[in-house]
C-alpha positions as CSV (number, residue, x, y, z in Angstrom):
1,X,-14.9,-37.5,36.4
2,X,-13.6,-36.2,39.7
3,X,-15.7,-34.4,42.3
4,X,-16.1,-30.7,41.6
5,X,-13.8,-28.4,43.7
6,X,-15.4,-26.0,46.1
7,X,-16.9,-22.9,44.6
8,X,-14.2,-20.5,46.0
9,X,-11.4,-22.3,44.3
10,X,-8.0,-21.2,43.1
11,X,-6.2,-23.1,40.4
12,X,-2.5,-22.9,39.9
13,X,-1.0,-24.1,36.6
14,X,2.4,-24.2,34.8
15,X,2.3,-21.2,32.5
16,X,0.7,-22.3,29.3
17,X,1.5,-21.6,25.6
18,X,-0.9,-20.8,22.7
19,X,0.0,-23.0,19.7
20,X,-2.2,-21.1,17.2
21,X,-2.6,-17.3,17.4
22,X,-3.3,-14.3,15.1
23,X,-1.7,-11.1,16.3
24,X,-2.2,-9.0,13.1
25,X,0.1,-5.9,12.8
26,X,0.3,-2.2,13.4
27,X,-2.3,-0.7,15.8
28,X,-4.2,-4.0,16.0
29,X,-1.0,-5.8,17.2
30,X,-0.5,-3.3,19.9
31,X,-4.2,-3.6,21.0
32,X,-4.4,-7.4,21.2
33,X,-0.9,-8.5,22.2
34,X,-1.1,-7.6,25.9
35,X,-4.0,-10.1,26.4
36,X,-1.9,-13.0,25.2
37,X,1.3,-11.9,26.9
38,X,-0.6,-11.8,30.3
39,X,-1.6,-15.4,30.0
40,X,0.9,-17.3,27.8
41,X,4.6,-17.6,27.8
42,X,4.9,-18.4,24.0
43,X,2.6,-18.5,21.0
44,X,2.9,-19.9,17.5
45,X,2.1,-16.7,15.5
46,X,0.2,-17.1,12.2
47,X,1.7,-15.6,9.1
48,X,-1.4,-14.6,7.2
49,X,-0.8,-10.9,7.2
50,X,-1.4,-8.8,4.1
51,X,1.0,-9.2,2.5
52,X,1.8,-12.7,4.0
53,X,4.9,-13.7,5.8
54,X,6.5,-15.8,3.1
55,X,10.2,-15.5,3.8
56,X,12.6,-15.7,6.7
57,X,13.5,-12.1,6.4
58,X,9.8,-11.1,6.7
59,X,9.2,-13.4,9.6
60,X,12.2,-12.0,11.5
61,X,11.1,-8.4,10.9
62,X,7.6,-9.3,12.1
63,X,9.1,-10.9,15.2
64,X,10.9,-7.6,16.0
65,X,7.6,-5.7,15.6
66,X,5.9,-8.0,18.1
67,X,8.7,-7.7,20.6
68,X,8.6,-4.0,20.3
69,X,4.9,-3.9,21.0
70,X,5.1,-5.9,24.2
71,X,4.0,-4.1,27.4
72,X,6.9,-3.2,29.7
73,X,7.9,-6.1,31.8
74,X,6.1,-8.8,29.8
75,X,7.7,-12.1,29.4
76,X,6.5,-13.5,26.1
77,X,8.2,-15.2,23.2
78,X,6.6,-15.2,19.7
79,X,7.3,-18.4,17.8
80,X,7.3,-17.5,14.1
81,X,5.9,-19.4,11.1
82,X,6.2,-19.1,7.3
83,X,3.3,-19.0,5.0
84,X,3.7,-21.7,2.3
85,X,2.9,-20.7,-1.3
86,X,3.3,-22.5,-4.5
87,X,6.7,-21.0,-4.8
88,X,8.2,-21.7,-1.4
89,X,11.6,-23.4,-1.9
90,X,13.6,-25.9,0.1
91,X,16.3,-23.3,0.3
92,X,13.9,-20.9,2.1
93,X,12.9,-23.6,4.5
94,X,16.6,-24.1,5.3
95,X,17.0,-20.4,6.0
96,X,14.0,-20.4,8.2
97,X,15.3,-23.4,10.2
98,X,18.7,-21.8,10.6
99,X,17.2,-18.6,12.0
100,X,16.2,-20.4,15.2
101,X,13.1,-18.2,15.4
102,X,10.8,-20.0,13.0
103,X,9.1,-23.1,14.4
104,X,6.8,-24.2,11.6
105,X,5.2,-23.6,8.2
106,X,1.5,-22.9,7.6
107,X,-0.3,-24.6,4.8
108,X,-3.4,-22.6,3.8
109,X,-5.4,-24.0,0.8
110,X,-5.7,-20.9,-1.4
111,X,-8.9,-19.0,-0.5
112,X,-9.7,-21.1,2.6
113,X,-9.7,-18.3,5.2
114,X,-8.6,-14.7,6.0
115,X,-5.7,-13.5,3.8
116,X,-5.2,-17.0,2.3
117,X,-5.4,-16.0,-1.4
118,X,-1.7,-16.6,-1.7
119,X,-1.9,-20.1,-0.2
120,X,-1.1,-23.3,-1.9
121,X,-3.2,-24.2,-5.0
122,X,-1.9,-27.8,-4.9
123,X,0.1,-29.6,-2.3
124,X,2.2,-31.1,-5.0
125,X,3.6,-27.7,-5.8
126,X,5.4,-27.5,-2.4
127,X,7.2,-30.9,-2.5
128,X,10.7,-29.4,-2.2
129,X,9.6,-27.4,0.8
130,X,7.9,-30.4,2.5
131,X,11.0,-32.6,1.8
132,X,13.2,-29.9,3.5
133,X,10.8,-29.6,6.4
134,X,10.8,-33.4,7.0
135,X,14.6,-33.5,6.8
136,X,15.0,-30.5,9.2
137,X,12.1,-31.7,11.5
138,X,10.1,-28.5,11.1
139,X,6.4,-29.0,11.7
140,X,3.7,-28.4,9.0
141,X,0.7,-26.6,10.4
142,X,-2.5,-27.2,8.4
143,X,-5.7,-25.3,7.9
144,X,-7.7,-28.4,7.1
145,X,-10.5,-27.4,4.7
146,X,-11.1,-27.8,1.0
147,X,-12.2,-24.7,-0.9
148,X,-14.3,-26.4,-3.5
149,X,-17.6,-24.4,-3.6
150,X,-19.5,-27.6,-4.4
151,X,-18.5,-29.2,-1.0
152,X,-20.9,-28.3,1.8
153,X,-19.2,-25.9,4.2
154,X,-19.8,-28.1,7.2
155,X,-18.1,-31.1,5.4
156,X,-14.9,-29.3,4.2
157,X,-12.7,-30.5,7.1
158,X,-13.7,-34.2,6.5
159,X,-13.2,-33.9,2.7
160,X,-9.7,-32.2,3.2
161,X,-8.6,-35.0,5.5
162,X,-9.7,-37.6,2.9
163,X,-8.3,-35.9,-0.2
164,X,-5.2,-34.2,1.1
165,X,-4.2,-34.7,4.6
166,X,-4.3,-38.5,4.9
167,X,-2.2,-39.0,1.7
168,X,0.2,-36.3,2.8
169,X,0.8,-37.8,6.2
170,X,1.5,-41.2,4.7
171,X,3.8,-39.9,1.9
172,X,5.9,-37.8,4.3
173,X,6.1,-40.2,7.1
174,X,8.7,-38.4,9.1
175,X,7.0,-35.0,8.9
176,X,5.4,-33.7,12.0
177,X,1.9,-32.4,11.2
178,X,-0.6,-30.3,13.2
179,X,-4.3,-30.3,12.1
180,X,-5.1,-26.8,13.4
181,X,-8.4,-26.0,15.1
182,X,-9.8,-29.5,14.6
183,X,-13.6,-29.1,14.6
184,X,-15.2,-32.5,13.7
185,X,-15.5,-36.0,15.0
186,X,-13.9,-37.1,11.7
187,X,-10.9,-34.9,12.5
188,X,-10.5,-36.3,16.0
189,X,-10.7,-39.9,14.8
190,X,-8.1,-39.1,12.1
191,X,-5.6,-37.8,14.6
192,X,-6.2,-40.6,17.0
193,X,-5.6,-43.2,14.3
194,X,-2.7,-41.5,12.5
195,X,0.9,-42.4,12.7
196,X,3.2,-40.9,15.3
197,X,4.0,-37.2,14.7
198,X,0.4,-36.1,13.9
199,X,-1.4,-33.8,16.4
200,X,-4.1,-31.2,16.6
201,X,-5.0,-27.9,18.3
202,X,-8.4,-27.2,19.8
203,X,-9.9,-23.8,20.2
204,X,-12.2,-22.6,23.1
205,X,-15.0,-21.8,20.7
206,X,-15.1,-25.3,19.2
207,X,-15.1,-26.8,22.7
208,X,-17.8,-24.5,24.1
209,X,-20.2,-23.9,21.1
210,X,-22.0,-25.8,18.5
211,X,-23.3,-24.4,15.2
212,X,-26.6,-23.3,16.9
213,X,-24.6,-20.5,18.4
214,X,-24.3,-18.9,14.9
215,X,-28.1,-18.3,15.0
216,X,-29.0,-17.8,18.6
217,X,-31.6,-15.0,18.6
218,X,-30.5,-14.0,15.1
219,X,-27.5,-14.1,13.0
220,X,-24.4,-13.9,15.2
221,X,-21.4,-12.6,13.1
222,X,-19.1,-12.7,16.1
223,X,-19.5,-16.5,16.3
224,X,-18.4,-16.9,12.7
225,X,-15.1,-18.5,12.3
226,X,-13.4,-21.0,9.9
227,X,-13.6,-23.8,10.3
228,X,-17.2,-23.2,11.2
229,X,-18.7,-24.3,14.5
230,X,-20.1,-27.8,14.0
231,X,-22.8,-30.2,15.4
232,X,-23.2,-31.0,19.0
233,X,-21.9,-34.5,18.3
234,X,-18.7,-33.0,16.8
235,X,-18.3,-30.7,19.9
236,X,-18.7,-33.6,22.2
237,X,-16.0,-35.5,20.4
238,X,-13.6,-32.7,21.1
239,X,-14.6,-32.5,24.7
240,X,-14.3,-36.3,25.1
241,X,-10.8,-36.4,23.6
242,X,-9.5,-33.6,25.9
243,X,-11.1,-35.4,28.8
244,X,-9.2,-38.5,27.9
245,X,-5.9,-36.7,28.3
246,X,-4.5,-37.7,24.9
247,X,-1.2,-35.9,24.3
248,X,-1.9,-35.5,20.6
249,X,-4.4,-32.7,21.4
250,X,-3.4,-29.4,22.9
251,X,-4.3,-25.7,23.3
252,X,-4.5,-23.4,20.3
253,X,-6.9,-20.5,20.6
254,X,-7.0,-19.4,16.9
255,X,-7.8,-16.0,18.5
256,X,-8.4,-13.8,15.4
257,X,-9.2,-10.1,15.9
258,X,-11.3,-8.2,13.3
259,X,-12.7,-4.7,13.7
260,X,-16.4,-4.6,14.4
261,X,-17.2,-3.1,11.0
262,X,-15.4,-6.0,9.3
263,X,-17.5,-8.5,11.2
264,X,-20.8,-6.8,11.1
265,X,-21.1,-6.3,7.3
266,X,-22.7,-7.8,4.2
267,X,-19.7,-10.1,3.8
268,X,-18.2,-10.4,7.3
269,X,-14.8,-11.8,8.1
270,X,-14.2,-15.1,9.7
271,X,-12.5,-15.1,13.1
272,X,-13.3,-15.1,16.8
273,X,-11.3,-13.0,19.3
274,X,-10.8,-14.9,22.5
275,X,-7.3,-13.8,23.8
276,X,-8.9,-11.5,26.4
277,X,-10.1,-14.6,28.3
278,X,-8.6,-17.6,26.5
279,X,-7.3,-19.5,29.5
280,X,-10.4,-18.6,31.6
281,X,-12.7,-20.0,28.9
282,X,-10.8,-23.3,28.7
283,X,-10.9,-23.5,32.5
284,X,-14.7,-22.9,32.4
285,X,-15.1,-25.8,30.0
286,X,-12.8,-28.2,31.9
287,X,-14.6,-27.2,35.2
288,X,-18.0,-27.8,33.8
289,X,-16.9,-31.3,32.6
290,X,-15.3,-32.2,35.9
291,X,-11.9,-32.6,34.3
292,X,-9.9,-29.6,35.8
293,X,-7.0,-32.0,36.6
294,X,-6.5,-32.4,32.8
295,X,-6.2,-28.7,32.1
296,X,-2.5,-28.3,32.9
297,X,-1.3,-31.0,30.6
298,X,-3.6,-29.8,27.7
299,X,-2.5,-26.2,28.2
300,X,1.1,-26.4,29.4
301,X,2.7,-29.7,28.6
302,X,1.5,-31.5,25.4
303,X,2.2,-28.5,23.1
304,X,5.8,-27.9,24.2
305,X,6.5,-31.7,24.1
306,X,5.2,-31.9,20.5
307,X,7.3,-28.8,19.4
308,X,10.3,-30.2,21.3
309,X,10.6,-27.1,23.5
310,X,11.1,-27.0,27.3
311,X,8.0,-26.7,29.4
312,X,7.6,-23.4,31.1
313,X,8.9,-23.2,34.7
314,X,6.7,-20.3,36.0
315,X,3.0,-20.5,36.9
316,X,-0.3,-18.7,36.5
317,X,-3.2,-18.6,38.8
318,X,-6.9,-18.7,38.1
319,X,-9.9,-18.3,40.5
320,X,-13.4,-19.5,40.0
321,X,-15.0,-16.1,40.1
322,X,-17.5,-14.7,37.6
323,X,-16.9,-11.5,35.7
324,X,-18.6,-9.8,32.8
325,X,-16.5,-9.5,29.6
326,X,-16.5,-6.0,28.1
327,X,-18.8,-5.4,25.1
328,X,-15.8,-4.3,23.1
329,X,-12.2,-3.3,23.3
330,X,-10.5,-0.4,21.4
331,X,-8.9,-1.5,18.1
332,X,-7.3,1.5,16.4
333,X,-10.0,3.8,15.1
334,X,-12.6,1.0,15.5
335,X,-13.5,-1.5,18.2
336,X,-13.1,-5.3,18.7
337,X,-16.0,-7.4,20.0
338,X,-14.7,-10.4,22.0
339,X,-16.1,-13.8,22.6
340,X,-18.7,-13.6,25.4
341,X,-19.0,-9.8,24.9
342,X,-21.3,-8.4,27.7
343,X,-21.7,-11.9,29.2
344,X,-20.3,-13.7,32.2
345,X,-17.1,-15.8,32.2
346,X,-16.8,-18.2,35.2
347,X,-13.1,-18.0,35.8
348,X,-10.7,-15.0,36.3
349,X,-6.9,-14.6,35.9
350,X,-4.9,-13.6,39.0
351,X,-1.5,-12.0,39.0
352,X,1.1,-14.6,38.1
353,X,4.0,-15.6,40.3
354,X,7.2,-17.4,39.6
């Protein structure tokens, strides 16, 4: 670890990208998009709307709505994805690739998370789609959890890797695969030992919090996400791998907005909203670990390299300066409670400059 920079310290980075983001639609889209557009040049946009984005036509229409919702003067590019179902065809994958706007396909095991009911019931049902993706070099983005109710919720990532992901990676050896929001030591070790073309995104919550945060002072619904926060040993494995500078691991916030009443209910939704301070939260973690020099590659280089896109040429600036996150933000007729609501965040964004 390097020596810590002085307390009044400004950090300048190549503008980063978010390789796993939920923007929702309608009023929610308009409410949350400005936070991401202020920090990131591009984002891989998740397709689990209701109804889901299952075709190229739906993805392109959603992209138009995102661009229309951008604040004036914002420079942000949404990178669209398709939602794989049991009926996704190779022909649809070809249309998606030909569009130039769709950069991956998302595999949700049916019922694994928010709006995933239409997801794949069996990976064998999408063989033609996977073959087309491999041929066209389109990445597969995986929500890596089994949905078997007999499997402990904290073990579902490890079981998915064993039962589904490891065989898939070996069968489709030219397919690029991202294990989204990796959350366990098992997941980290799998990605480290896998063949070339396998990578993972890591969220701020899985780097900063362990599962005790779900119960700190009482049940904390705004710390509930899927995959769940895991043990301290799992968290440390994530921190250690980003500290190592391994290019298989890169930034993906999985920022997932839900209205307060959907989180604070008898059956609350999974998802943590972090877009309001995503880059600042990563900086806080990297600073605390003494690895700030590693942040730019993790946030701004490894992801574009994996997706075979150019690295951004402009920059963002952060300053080590504490501020208090709002207790909520407006979200249509409701409100949105962010990560660290009413609590300090140790870094702050400054105006960007080219």
